[in-house]
MDTraj code that builds the backbone (N, CA, C; nanometers):
import mdtraj as md
import numpy as np

residues = "MET TYR ARG LYS ASN PHE LEU ASN PRO ASN ARG LYS LYS ILE LEU LEU SER THR GLN LYS GLY SER GLU CYS ALA THR SER SER PRO LEU ARG GLY PHE ARG ARG ILE ILE LEU MET ILE GLU LEU VAL PRO THR ARG GLU ALA GLU ARG GLU ASN PHE ILE VAL ASN ILE GLN ALA ALA PHE LYS LYS ALA VAL ILE GLU GLU PHE GLY ASP ASP GLY LYS GLU VAL ILE PRO ARG ALA ASP VAL GLU GLU SER PHE ALA GLU PRO GLY ALA GLN VAL PHE ASN ILE VAL ARG ASP GLY GLU ILE VAL GLY GLY ALA VAL VAL VAL ILE ARG PRO SER LYS ARG ASN GLU LEU SER LEU PHE PHE VAL ASN VAL GLU HIS HIS GLY GLU GLY ILE GLY HIS ALA ALA TRP LEU ALA ILE GLU LYS LEU PHE PRO ALA THR LYS ILE TRP GLU THR VAL THR PRO TYR PHE GLU LYS ARG ASN ILE HIS PHE TYR VAL ASN LYS CYS GLY PHE HIS ALA VAL GLU PHE PHE ASN PRO ARG HIS LYS ALA PRO HIS PHE THR ASP GLU ASP PHE PRO GLY GLY ASP TYR PHE PHE ARG PHE GLU LYS ALA MET ARG GLN".split()
xyz = np.array([
    [8.7558, 33.6521, -8.4333],
    [8.7381, 33.7930, -8.4616],
    [8.8496, 33.8716, -8.3964],
    [8.8933, 33.9743, -8.4675],
    [8.9962, 34.0607, -8.4096],
    [8.9714, 34.2024, -8.4545],
    [8.9566, 34.2926, -8.3601],
    [8.9390, 34.4327, -8.3923],
    [9.0515, 34.5110, -8.3301],
    [9.1224, 34.5874, -8.4101],
    [9.2341, 34.6683, -8.3640],
    [9.1809, 34.7968, -8.3020],
    [9.2284, 34.8323, -8.1827],
    [9.1896, 34.9532, -8.1120],
    [9.0396, 34.9663, -8.0952],
    [8.9930, 34.9025, -8.0859],
    [8.8539, 34.9336, -8.0636],
    [8.8331, 34.9781, -7.9157],
    [8.4023, 34.2401, -6.5614],
    [8.4040, 34.0993, -6.5647],
    [8.2863, 34.0559, -6.4781],
    [8.2159, 34.0070, -6.5898],
    [8.1014, 33.9640, -6.5085],
    [8.1471, 33.8660, -6.3989],
    [8.1191, 33.8907, -6.2683],
    [8.1717, 33.8041, -6.1621],
    [8.1018, 33.6694, -6.1517],
    [7.9908, 33.6512, -6.2193],
    [7.9154, 33.5278, -6.2030],
    [7.9491, 33.4269, -6.3114],
    [7.9720, 33.3031, -6.2696],
    [7.9994, 33.1942, -6.3631],
    [7.8684, 33.1579, -6.4319],
    [7.8711, 33.1487, -6.5649],
    [7.7503, 33.1200, -6.6401],
    [7.7667, 32.9882, -6.7142],
    [7.6752, 32.8944, -6.6911],
    [7.6805, 32.7649, -6.7583],
    [7.5594, 32.7540, -6.8501],
    [7.5848, 32.7298, -6.9780],
    [7.4782, 32.7200, -7.0749],
    [7.4841, 32.5809, -7.1384],
    [7.3729, 32.5060, -7.1343],
    [7.3665, 32.3755, -7.1984],
    [7.3034, 32.3937, -7.3344],
    [7.3772, 32.3573, -7.4392],
    [7.3297, 32.3781, -7.5748],
    [7.3434, 32.2506, -7.6562],
    [7.2467, 32.2274, -7.7428],
    [7.2569, 32.1182, -7.8388],
    [7.3041, 32.1770, -7.9705],
    [7.3969, 32.1118, -8.0343],
    [7.4430, 32.1575, -8.1637],
    [7.4639, 32.0382, -8.2537],
    [7.4547, 32.0608, -8.3835],
    [7.4736, 31.9525, -8.4780],
    [7.6152, 31.9556, -8.5319],
    [7.6683, 31.8385, -8.5581],
    [7.8012, 31.8277, -8.6165],
    [7.7969, 31.7228, -8.7259],
    [7.8382, 31.7624, -8.8448],
    [7.8389, 31.6701, -8.9560],
    [7.6982, 31.6208, -8.9876],
    [7.6795, 31.4910, -8.9936],
    [7.5493, 31.4338, -9.0304],
    [7.4684, 31.3942, -8.9083],
    [7.5075, 31.4440, -8.7927],
    [7.4402, 31.4027, -8.6702],
    [7.3265, 31.4976, -8.6365],
    [7.2204, 31.4462, -8.5782],
    [7.1098, 31.5331, -8.5396],
    [7.0427, 31.4749, -8.4159],
    [6.9228, 31.5251, -8.3836],
    [6.8565, 31.4871, -8.2585],
    [6.8273, 31.3382, -8.2512],
    [6.8245, 31.2864, -8.1291],
    [6.8007, 31.1436, -8.1083],
    [6.6587, 31.1034, -8.1467],
    [6.5694, 31.2023, -8.1599],
    [6.4327, 31.1691, -8.1969],
    [6.4212, 31.1296, -8.3438],
    [6.5264, 31.1495, -8.4205],
    [6.5229, 31.1137, -8.5615],
    [6.5026, 30.9636, -8.5773],
    [6.4183, 30.9220, -8.6734],
    [6.3973, 30.7788, -8.6946],
    [6.5126, 30.7128, -8.7684],
    [6.6046, 30.7924, -8.8213],
    [6.7143, 30.7374, -8.8982],
    [6.8207, 30.6804, -8.8064],
    [6.8710, 30.5637, -8.8400],
    [6.9761, 30.5030, -8.7605],
    [7.1083, 30.5753, -8.7827],
    [7.1938, 30.5688, -8.6831],
    [7.3263, 30.6283, -8.6964],
    [7.3295, 30.7766, -8.6681],
    [7.2157, 30.8322, -8.6301],
    [7.2107, 30.9742, -8.5992],
    [7.2072, 30.9901, -8.4474],
    [7.2786, 31.0894, -8.3972],
    [7.2794, 31.1105, -8.2537],
    [7.2962, 31.2589, -8.2237],
    [7.2553, 31.2973, -8.1052],
    [7.2653, 31.4369, -8.0636],
    [7.4010, 31.4615, -8.0016],
    [7.4623, 31.5742, -8.0392],
    [7.5875, 31.6179, -7.9781],
    [7.5516, 31.7247, -7.8746],
    [7.5837, 31.7025, -7.7501],
    [7.5562, 31.8003, -7.6454],
    [7.6875, 31.8677, -7.6066],
    [7.6900, 31.9993, -7.6179],
    [7.8064, 32.0738, -7.5744],
    [7.7720, 32.1488, -7.4465],
    [7.8413, 32.1197, -7.3402],
    [7.8244, 32.1923, -7.2157],
    [7.9282, 32.3034, -7.2153],
    [7.8821, 32.4217, -7.2483],
    [7.9706, 32.5371, -7.2617],
    [7.9524, 32.6305, -7.1428],
    [8.0618, 32.6724, -7.0844],
    [8.0597, 32.7711, -6.9776],
    [8.1386, 32.8944, -7.0216],
    [8.0851, 33.0096, -6.9905],
    [8.1579, 33.1351, -7.0057],
    [8.2075, 33.1749, -6.8678],
    [8.3364, 33.1628, -6.8455],
    [8.3946, 33.1852, -6.7136],
    [8.4853, 33.3079, -6.7189],
    [8.4602, 33.4091, -6.6362],
    [8.5469, 33.5271, -6.6374],
    [8.6937, 33.4888, -6.6247],
    [8.7739, 33.5443, -6.7123],
    [8.9171, 33.5133, -6.7149],
    [8.9873, 33.5821, -6.5989],
    [9.0568, 33.5031, -6.5181],
    [9.1326, 33.5590, -6.4067],
    [9.2627, 33.6206, -6.4581],
    [9.3171, 33.7088, -6.3781],
    [9.4405, 33.7781, -6.4175],
    [9.5503, 33.6781, -6.4531],
    [9.5627, 33.5723, -6.3753],
    [9.6681, 33.4734, -6.3984],
    [9.6462, 33.3922, -6.5252],
    [9.5249, 33.3961, -6.5811],
    [9.4935, 33.3190, -6.7018],
    [9.5072, 33.4006, -6.8295],
    [9.5349, 33.5286, -6.8157],
    [9.5363, 33.6140, -6.9346],
    [9.6539, 33.5849, -7.0272],
    [9.7640, 33.5397, -6.9714],
    [9.8771, 33.5016, -7.0558],
    [9.8369, 33.3854, -7.1466],
    [9.7668, 33.2887, -7.0921],
    [9.7194, 33.1751, -7.1706],
    [9.6223, 33.2210, -7.2788],
    [9.5358, 33.3148, -7.2463],
    [9.4410, 33.3722, -7.3417],
    [9.5175, 33.4326, -7.4593],
    [9.6189, 33.5121, -7.4288],
    [9.6955, 33.5799, -7.5342],
    [9.7656, 33.4789, -7.6252],
    [9.8310, 33.3813, -7.5653],
    [9.9031, 33.2803, -7.6441],
    [9.8075, 33.2048, -7.7360],
    [9.6910, 33.1686, -7.6849],
    [9.5969, 33.0895, -7.7639],
    [9.5310, 33.1698, -7.8748],
    [9.5001, 33.2963, -7.8495],
    [9.4389, 33.3746, -7.9566],
    [9.5411, 33.4047, -8.0660],
    [9.6657, 33.4256, -8.0283],
    [9.7695, 33.4472, -8.1289],
    [9.7858, 33.3232, -8.2168],
    [9.7814, 33.2041, -8.1561],
    [9.7946, 33.0803, -8.2324],
    [9.6755, 33.0598, -8.3256],
    [9.5548, 33.0917, -8.2771],
    [9.4349, 33.0723, -8.3579],
    [9.4374, 33.1607, -8.4817],
    [9.4757, 33.2876, -8.4657],
    [9.4767, 33.3778, -8.5798],
    [9.5969, 33.3542, -8.6700],
    [9.7057, 33.3072, -8.6119],
    [9.8239, 33.2749, -8.6916],
    [9.7914, 33.1647, -8.7913],
    [9.7124, 33.0673, -8.7497],
    [9.6756, 32.9556, -8.8373],
    [9.6057, 33.0067, -8.9628],
    [9.5114, 33.0974, -8.9464],
    [9.4383, 33.1507, -9.0613],
    [9.5297, 33.2290, -9.1548],
    [9.6205, 33.3063, -9.0967],
    [9.7124, 33.3869, -9.1782],
    [9.8080, 33.2966, -9.2565],
    [9.8587, 33.1925, -9.1927],
    [9.9494, 33.0994, -9.2611],
    [9.8784, 33.0314, -9.3772],
    [9.7537, 32.9929, -9.3558],
    [9.6774, 32.9276, -9.4622],
    [9.6602, 33.0197, -9.5824],
    [9.6474, 33.1491, -9.5591],
    [9.6213, 33.2449, -9.6667],
    [9.7481, 33.3018, -9.7286],
    [9.8470, 33.3336, -9.6444],
    [9.9639, 33.4074, -9.6929],
    [10.0964, 33.3356, -9.6716],
    [10.0968, 33.2255, -9.5965],
    [10.2223, 33.1629, -9.5588],
    [10.2744, 33.2236, -9.4294],
    [10.3815, 33.1677, -9.3778],
    [10.4362, 33.2098, -9.2491],
    [10.5545, 33.3034, -9.2702],
    [10.5354, 33.4309, -9.2334],
    [10.6448, 33.5270, -9.2444],
    [10.7175, 33.5455, -9.1115],
    [10.6758, 33.4677, -9.0103],
    [10.7416, 33.4733, -8.8808],
    [10.6977, 33.5876, -8.7916],
    [10.6063, 33.6720, -8.8404],
    [10.5635, 33.7880, -8.7622],
    [10.4478, 33.7522, -8.6694],
    [10.4333, 33.8312, -8.5655],
    [10.3238, 33.8161, -8.4700],
    [10.1979, 33.8742, -8.5331],
    [10.0918, 33.7938, -8.5441],
    [9.9707, 33.8394, -8.6116],
    [9.8939, 33.9399, -8.5271],
    [9.8682, 33.9060, -8.4034],
    [9.8003, 33.9980, -8.3116],
    [9.8998, 34.0370, -8.2034],
    [9.9497, 34.1588, -8.2071],
    [10.0455, 34.1987, -8.1035],
    [9.9849, 34.1877, -7.9642],
    [10.0660, 34.1476, -7.8697],
    [10.0238, 34.1354, -7.7306],
    [9.9604, 34.2657, -7.6810],
    [10.0177, 34.3769, -7.7215],
    [9.9669, 34.5066, -7.6757],
    [9.8234, 34.5297, -7.7205],
    [9.7863, 34.4805, -7.8391],
    [9.6498, 34.4979, -7.8877],
    [9.5506, 34.4160, -7.8055],
    [9.5897, 34.2943, -7.7686],
    [9.5015, 34.2102, -7.6864],
    [9.4848, 34.2739, -7.5488],
    [9.5934, 34.3197, -7.4912],
    [9.5862, 34.3826, -7.3595],
    [9.5034, 34.5107, -7.3642],
    [9.5104, 34.5818, -7.4769],
    [9.4282, 34.7022, -7.4929],
    [9.2800, 34.6660, -7.4945],
    [9.2457, 34.5541, -7.5576],
    [9.1065, 34.5081, -7.5583],
    [9.0595, 34.4720, -7.4181],
    [9.1485, 34.4094, -7.3396],
    [9.1144, 34.3763, -7.2005],
    [9.0778, 34.5026, -7.1217],
    [9.1493, 34.6119, -7.1509],
    [9.1375, 34.7336, -7.0698],
    [9.0319, 34.8309, -7.1213],
    [8.9690, 34.8007, -7.2328],
    [8.8709, 34.8938, -7.2895],
    [8.7526, 34.9104, -7.1941],
    [8.7013, 35.0337, -7.1781],
    [8.5852, 35.0544, -7.0909],
    [8.4680, 34.9655, -7.1318],
    [8.4113, 34.8964, -7.0353],
    [8.2987, 34.8072, -7.0609],
    [8.3382, 34.6671, -7.1026],
    [8.4694, 34.6394, -7.1121],
    [8.5141, 34.5073, -7.1579],
    [8.4922, 34.4007, -7.0514],
    [8.4457, 34.2853, -7.0941],
    [8.4350, 34.1675, -7.0094],
    [8.5076, 34.0542, -7.0808],
    [8.5968, 33.9877, -7.0084],
    [8.6856, 33.8876, -7.0664],
    [8.6445, 33.7494, -7.0157],
    [8.6254, 33.6548, -7.1079],
    [8.5788, 33.5215, -7.0714],
    [8.6673, 33.4119, -7.1295],
    [8.6845, 33.3061, -7.0516],
    [8.7302, 33.1796, -7.1060],
    [8.6075, 33.1039, -7.1548],
    [8.6199, 33.0369, -7.2689],
    [8.5178, 32.9431, -7.3136],
    [8.5615, 32.8054, -7.2628],
    [8.4774, 32.7442, -7.1804],
    [8.5153, 32.6199, -7.1119],
    [8.4187, 32.5086, -7.1495],
    [8.4744, 32.3934, -7.1839],
    [8.3938, 32.2737, -7.2114],
    [8.4474, 32.1590, -7.1267],
    [8.3594, 32.1009, -7.0476],
    [8.3967, 31.9875, -6.9622],
    [8.5207, 32.0187, -6.8783],
    [8.5269, 32.1407, -6.8260],
    [8.6370, 32.1797, -6.7389],
    [8.7631, 32.2227, -6.8099],
    [8.7649, 32.2163, -6.9437],
    [8.8839, 32.2527, -7.0209],
    [8.8617, 32.3862, -7.0921],
    [8.9592, 32.4757, -7.0837],
    [8.9519, 32.6016, -7.1573],
    [8.9765, 32.5730, -7.3054],
    [8.8770, 32.6041, -7.3900],
    [8.8863, 32.5724, -7.5326],
    [8.8796, 32.6966, -7.6211],
    [8.8767, 32.8138, -7.5604],
    [8.8719, 32.9373, -7.6377],
    [8.8544, 33.0560, -7.5459],
    [8.8237, 33.1703, -7.6054],
    [8.8066, 33.2908, -7.5251],
    [8.7294, 33.3972, -7.6004],
    [8.6837, 33.4954, -7.5266],
    [8.6075, 33.6054, -7.5859],
    [8.6250, 33.7310, -7.5022],
    [8.6237, 33.8441, -7.5712],
    [8.6141, 33.9740, -7.5052],
    [8.4947, 34.0454, -7.5664],
    [8.4005, 34.0824, -7.4821],
    [8.2859, 34.1607, -7.5274],
    [8.2909, 34.2972, -7.4601],
    [8.2404, 34.3975, -7.5296],
    [8.2344, 34.5325, -7.4744],
    [8.0874, 34.5687, -7.4599],
    [8.0448, 34.5872, -7.3363],
    [7.9046, 34.6131, -7.3047],
    [7.8887, 34.7631, -7.2751],
    [7.8007, 34.8266, -7.3513],
    [7.7855, 34.9721, -7.3441],
    [7.6462, 35.0105, -7.2948],
    [7.6328, 35.1284, -7.2317],
    [7.5004, 35.1746, -7.1869],
    [7.4004, 35.1873, -7.3010],
    [7.4487, 35.2143, -7.4223],
    [7.3606, 35.2275, -7.5386],
    [7.3001, 35.0945, -7.5812],
    [7.3529, 34.9833, -7.5255],
    [7.3125, 34.8468, -7.5615],
    [7.3554, 34.8098, -7.7030],
    [7.4421, 34.8915, -7.7605],
    [7.5076, 34.8574, -7.8871],
    [7.6433, 34.7981, -7.8490],
    [7.6486, 34.6678, -7.8420],
    [7.7635, 34.5990, -7.7843],
    [7.8548, 34.5402, -7.8907],
    [7.9766, 34.5111, -7.8500],
    [8.0788, 34.4680, -7.9454],
    [8.1414, 34.3348, -7.9055],
    [8.1534, 34.2470, -8.0020],
    [8.2353, 34.1272, -7.9865],
    [8.3750, 34.1664, -8.0326],
    [8.4592, 34.1970, -7.9367],
    [8.5904, 34.2543, -7.9666],
    [8.6928, 34.1485, -8.0036],
    [8.6978, 34.0400, -7.9276],
    [8.7859, 33.9265, -7.9560],
    [8.7074, 33.7983, -7.9365],
    [8.7310, 33.7013, -8.0230],
    [8.6575, 33.5754, -8.0136],
    [8.7384, 33.4684, -8.0851],
    [8.7648, 33.3587, -8.0178],
    [8.8434, 33.2527, -8.0812],
    [8.8169, 33.1189, -8.0141],
    [8.8432, 33.0137, -8.0901],
    [8.8452, 32.8768, -8.0393],
    [8.9867, 32.8252, -8.0592],
    [9.0404, 32.7568, -7.9593],
    [9.1764, 32.7036, -7.9703],
    [9.1901, 32.6164, -8.0951],
    [9.3061, 32.6248, -8.1576],
    [9.3301, 32.5590, -8.2859],
    [9.2920, 32.4117, -8.2841],
    [9.3278, 32.3423, -8.1783],
    [9.3037, 32.1980, -8.1737],
    [9.1568, 32.1621, -8.1592],
    [9.0704, 32.2624, -8.1388],
    [8.9277, 32.2364, -8.1227],
    [8.8439, 32.2972, -8.2350],
    [8.9062, 32.3415, -8.3427],
    [8.8297, 32.3927, -8.4556],
    [8.7433, 32.2809, -8.5141],
    [8.6248, 32.3187, -8.5603],
    [8.5379, 32.2223, -8.6263],
    [8.4556, 32.1356, -8.5337],
    [8.4497, 32.1699, -8.4058],
    [8.3757, 32.0879, -8.3085],
    [8.2449, 32.1521, -8.2634],
    [8.2070, 32.2638, -8.3256],
    [8.0820, 32.3302, -8.2888],
    [8.0926, 32.4207, -8.1680],
    [8.2130, 32.4382, -8.1160],
    [8.2310, 32.5175, -7.9944],
    [8.2021, 32.6651, -8.0180],
    [8.2471, 32.7178, -8.1315],
    [8.2280, 32.8603, -8.1584],
    [8.0818, 32.8992, -8.1594],
    [8.0005, 32.8224, -8.2291],
    [7.8576, 32.8549, -8.2366],
    [7.7917, 32.8425, -8.1003],
    [7.8238, 32.7365, -8.0280],
    [7.7661, 32.7184, -7.8941],
    [7.8069, 32.8331, -7.8013],
    [7.9328, 32.8760, -7.8114],
    [7.9806, 32.9857, -7.7274],
    [7.9111, 33.1160, -7.7639],
    [7.8901, 33.1381, -7.8940],
    [7.8212, 33.2614, -7.9338],
    [7.6776, 33.2626, -7.8809],
    [7.6074, 33.1511, -7.8895],
    [7.4718, 33.1455, -7.8353],
    [7.4723, 33.1721, -7.6848],
    [7.5757, 33.1239, -7.6167],
    [7.5871, 33.1490, -7.4730],
    [7.6076, 33.2979, -7.4450],
    [7.6860, 33.3647, -7.5288],
    [7.7064, 33.5090, -7.5125],
    [7.5746, 33.5837, -7.5327],
    [7.4997, 33.5456, -7.6343],
    [7.3700, 33.6098, -7.6572],
    [7.2792, 33.5943, -7.5351],
    [7.2774, 33.4757, -7.4766],
    [7.1922, 33.4506, -7.3607],
    [7.2387, 33.5284, -7.2379],
    [7.3688, 33.5503, -7.2288],
    [7.4241, 33.6186, -7.1124],
    [7.3940, 33.7682, -7.1142],
    [7.3740, 33.8242, -7.2336],
    [7.3488, 33.9679, -7.2458],
    [7.2199, 33.9905, -7.3257],
    [7.1050, 33.9519, -7.2688],
    [6.9786, 33.9574, -7.3433],
    [6.9296, 34.0987, -7.3722],
    [6.9820, 34.1999, -7.3032],
    [6.9359, 34.3370, -7.3255],
    [7.0024, 34.4017, -7.4472],
    [7.0981, 34.3325, -7.5083],
    [7.1686, 34.3880, -7.6236],
    [7.0710, 34.4176, -7.7372],
    [7.0844, 34.5374, -7.7958],
    [7.0038, 34.5730, -7.9130],
    [7.0782, 34.5387, -8.0425],
    [7.2063, 34.5720, -8.0459],
    [7.2889, 34.5454, -8.1642],
    [7.4221, 34.4866, -8.1189],
    [7.4624, 34.3774, -8.1822],
    [7.5986, 34.3277, -8.1679],
    [7.6768, 34.3680, -8.2922],
    [7.8017, 34.4061, -8.2735],
    [7.8848, 34.4344, -8.3901],
    [8.0219, 34.3711, -8.3722],
    [8.0851, 34.3412, -8.4854],
    [8.2193, 34.2855, -8.4850],
    [8.2822, 34.3122, -8.6207],
    [8.4104, 34.2910, -8.6321],
    [8.4787, 34.3040, -8.7608],
    [8.5695, 34.1837, -8.7808],
    [8.6013, 34.1563, -8.9065],
    [8.6942, 34.0478, -8.9382],
    [8.7652, 34.0796, -9.0692],
    [8.8902, 34.0362, -9.0841],
    [8.9631, 34.0630, -9.2087],
    [8.8941, 33.9981, -9.3292],
    [8.9109, 34.0564, -9.4450],
    [8.8425, 34.0096, -9.5663],
    [8.8799, 33.8667, -9.6039],
    [9.0023, 33.8237, -9.5688],
    [9.0486, 33.6925, -9.6118],
    [9.0041, 33.5798, -9.5189],
    [8.9436, 33.6151, -9.4066],
    [8.9022, 33.5142, -9.3083],
    [8.7698, 33.4507, -9.3504],
    [8.7765, 33.3667, -9.4531],
    [8.6541, 33.3070, -9.5075],
    [8.5799, 33.2242, -9.4024],
    [8.6541, 33.1562, -9.3172],
    [8.5909, 33.0763, -9.2117],
    [8.5103, 33.1662, -9.1182],
    [8.5675, 33.2807, -9.0818],
    [8.4963, 33.3742, -8.9944],
    [8.3732, 33.4319, -9.0625],
    [8.3875, 33.4694, -9.1898],
    [8.2750, 33.5291, -9.2620],
    [8.1591, 33.4298, -9.2691],
    [8.1894, 33.3061, -9.3018],
    [8.0867, 33.2013, -9.3030],
    [8.0227, 33.1863, -9.1651],
    [8.1051, 33.1866, -9.0626],
    [8.0559, 33.1682, -8.9259],
    [7.9598, 33.2798, -8.8868],
    [8.0012, 33.4041, -8.9058],
    [7.9178, 33.5156, -8.8603],
    [7.7905, 33.5305, -8.9425],
    [7.8011, 33.5157, -9.0740],
    [7.6849, 33.5374, -9.1605],
    [7.5919, 33.4165, -9.1612],
    [7.6458, 33.2989, -9.1877],
    [7.5616, 33.1807, -9.2091],
    [7.5252, 33.1061, -9.0813],
    [7.6085, 33.1161, -8.9787],
    [7.5825, 33.0449, -8.8542],
    [7.5170, 33.1326, -8.7476],
    [7.5640, 33.2576, -8.7386],
    [7.5227, 33.3415, -8.6250],
    [7.4237, 33.4519, -8.6618],
    [7.3969, 33.4719, -8.7910],
    [7.2937, 33.5677, -8.8298],
    [7.3381, 33.7124, -8.8388],
    [7.4678, 33.7370, -8.8488],
    [7.5168, 33.8735, -8.8694],
    [7.4985, 33.9132, -9.0166],
    [7.5028, 34.0453, -9.0397],
    [7.4985, 34.0997, -9.1754],
    [7.6179, 34.1929, -9.1949],
    [7.6794, 34.1859, -9.3126],
    [7.7880, 34.2777, -9.3444],
    [7.7275, 34.4155, -9.3719],
    [7.7748, 34.5162, -9.3004],
    [7.7188, 34.6509, -9.3140],
    [7.8218, 34.7532, -9.3603],
    [7.9497, 34.7149, -9.3613],
    [8.0531, 34.8100, -9.4013],
    [8.1772, 34.7327, -9.4441],
    [8.2471, 34.7859, -9.5452],
    [8.3707, 34.7250, -9.5919],
    [8.4820, 34.8293, -9.5858],
    [8.5748, 34.8100, -9.4933],
    [8.6877, 34.9010, -9.4795],
    [8.7952, 34.8649, -9.5811],
    [8.8555, 34.9668, -9.6397],
    [8.9578, 34.9492, -9.7419],
    [9.0365, 35.0797, -9.7525],
    [9.1397, 35.0873, -9.8361],
    [9.2201, 35.2103, -9.8412],
    [9.1399, 35.3369, -9.8741],
    [9.0253, 35.3223, -9.9412],
    [8.9424, 35.4384, -9.9734],
    [8.8386, 35.4677, -9.8649],
    [8.8261, 35.3766, -9.7719],
    [8.7296, 35.3923, -9.6622],
    [8.7903, 35.3242, -9.5405],
    [8.8772, 35.3921, -9.4725],
    [8.9578, 35.3317, -9.3663],
    [8.8784, 35.3132, -9.2375],
    [8.9140, 35.2072, -9.1668],
    [8.8519, 35.1794, -9.0376],
    [8.8999, 35.2815, -8.9345],
    [8.8102, 35.3317, -8.8513],
    [8.8518, 35.4250, -8.7466],
    [8.9553, 35.3621, -8.6540],
    [9.0580, 35.4376, -8.6227],
    [9.1596, 35.3986, -8.5244],
    [9.2521, 35.2871, -8.5723],
    [9.2358, 35.2404, -8.6966],
    [9.3234, 35.1325, -8.7430],
    [9.4561, 35.1931, -8.7870],
    [9.5631, 35.1499, -8.7212],
    [9.6945, 35.2091, -8.7479],
    [9.8003, 35.1064, -8.7842],
    [9.7655, 34.9774, -8.7808],
    [9.8644, 34.8724, -8.8043],
    [9.8735, 34.8421, -8.9534],
    [9.9581, 34.9136, -9.0252],
    [9.9708, 34.8957, -9.1691],
    [10.0309, 34.7606, -9.2052],
    [10.0957, 34.6943, -9.1097],
    [10.1583, 34.5655, -9.1367],
    [10.0653, 34.4482, -9.1117],
    [9.9407, 34.4752, -9.0763],
    [9.8484, 34.3656, -9.0491],
    [9.8281, 34.2849, -9.1765],
    [9.8302, 34.1502, -9.1692],
    [9.8127, 34.0669, -9.2890],
    [9.6852, 34.1029, -9.3641],
    [9.6983, 34.1225, -9.4932],
    [9.5830, 34.1599, -9.5735],
    [9.5586, 34.3093, -9.5774],
    [9.6456, 34.3862, -9.5090],
    [9.6305, 34.5317, -9.5096],
    [9.5092, 34.5770, -9.4323],
    [9.4489, 34.6865, -9.4767],
    [9.3366, 34.7438, -9.4014],
    [9.2025, 34.7120, -9.4673],
    [9.1886, 34.5885, -9.5146],
    [9.0628, 34.5409, -9.5713],
    [8.9891, 34.4578, -9.4663],
    [8.8761, 34.5113, -9.4190],
    [8.7976, 34.4452, -9.3146],
    [8.6486, 34.4589, -9.3460],
    [8.5720, 34.3582, -9.3043],
    [8.4265, 34.3699, -9.3024],
    [8.3818, 34.4050, -9.1612],
    [8.2785, 34.4887, -9.1528],
    [8.2121, 34.5129, -9.0250],
    [8.0737, 34.4484, -9.0323],
    [8.0426, 34.3720, -8.9292],
    [7.9152, 34.3008, -8.9232],
    [7.8300, 34.3537, -8.8086],
    [7.6985, 34.3456, -8.8269],
    [7.6048, 34.3779, -8.7208],
    [7.4971, 34.2707, -8.7129],
    [7.4460, 34.2523, -8.5916],
    [7.3304, 34.1660, -8.5715],
    [7.2318, 34.2375, -8.4810],
    [7.1116, 34.2642, -8.5341],
    [7.0056, 34.3272, -8.4549],
    [6.9340, 34.2172, -8.3770],
    [6.9219, 34.2370, -8.2456],
    [6.8609, 34.1374, -8.1590],
    [6.7126, 34.1663, -8.1385],
    [6.6356, 34.0616, -8.1312],
    [6.4934, 34.0769, -8.1018],
    [6.4754, 34.1109, -7.9555],
    [6.3921, 34.2062, -7.9282],
    [6.3700, 34.2496, -7.7902],
    [6.2383, 34.1923, -7.7363],
])
top = md.Topology()
chain = top.add_chain()
for i, resn in enumerate(residues, 1):
    res = top.add_residue(resn, chain, resSeq=i)
    for name in ("N", "CA", "C"):
        top.add_atom(name, md.element.get_by_symbol(name[0]), res)
traj = md.Trajectory(xyz[None], top)
């Protein structure tokens, strides 16, 4: 997820079971089935780790843009935009860690209204398809149980993201930004795909 212009000090470890491919719980009577356990930690990103965060999120989003439009050599997410997300009031920046290895990152914006935002969210390119994104999202939900509404946006061409948010995480598309209905504060006319974005929301059970 990437939103243009839009630290919890405690280390949080969440143990989650997730399915991958044809694998499922060990209680299944079918042979060849097994449980995949992902030990996911949300660890506040230290100042010295933010450069790594920026490089990895740029690579993750670059992959999607290349798949859709080809490589024009341009920077997909400018460094300044990521740093702006770090500095937004209420922002909390996390490394997604599995077995001691940083495998992704997230920036969430926590507001007094409890209408919170997933501002940046990614899994490192080499770990796509391993169930990390879903496990990390469930960990975020558990870390902020008082949230009433989560919201995020994603470009229209990011089919993988749309599938992830709607079919995996339970978000609903509530708004479609386009030239006739522009996103607030969006000023990057050179962003791949132009100013076509979906906005998603997820209402949490209290």
